[in-house]
C-alpha positions, 0 to 999 in steps of 0.5 A, a space after each residue: 504508478 511506479 509504486 505498483 510497477 516496482 513495489 520492492 523499490 519502496 520496501 514492499 513485496 515484489 508481487 503487488 497483486 497479492 492483497 493483505 485482507 481477503 480469502 482463499 484464491 489467487 493473490 488472496 483475492 476472493 469476490 465472495 469474501 470481503 474484509 470484515 467477514 468471518 471467513 476473511 483472513 489477513 496477512 501476517 505483516 501488512 507493512 510489506 503489502 501494497 494493497 489491503 483489499 485490492 482497492 485500498 492501499 495499506 497503511 504503510 503505502 499511504 504513509 510512504 505517499 504522505 511522507 513523499 508528498 509532505 517532503 516535496 511541499 516542505 522542500 518547495 516552501 523552503 526554496 521559496 523562503 530562501 529566495 
């Protein structure tokens, strides 16, 4: 939830509501144009966007979550192994 509230802390654009893939409309969101449609457009740099299509996160966001999750697991396993 912190990532949505303050995306800039995680290296993403400040406005998390603007999606990467969509159509004309506020926040690049348009219910009548979905990703994969001919009329759909994508942002220039998905690595700075939090959401891909308003529902799914971008690859960059998933990567950050996975890195954080894995480092927590490795830290937990290392702590148990050294005790």
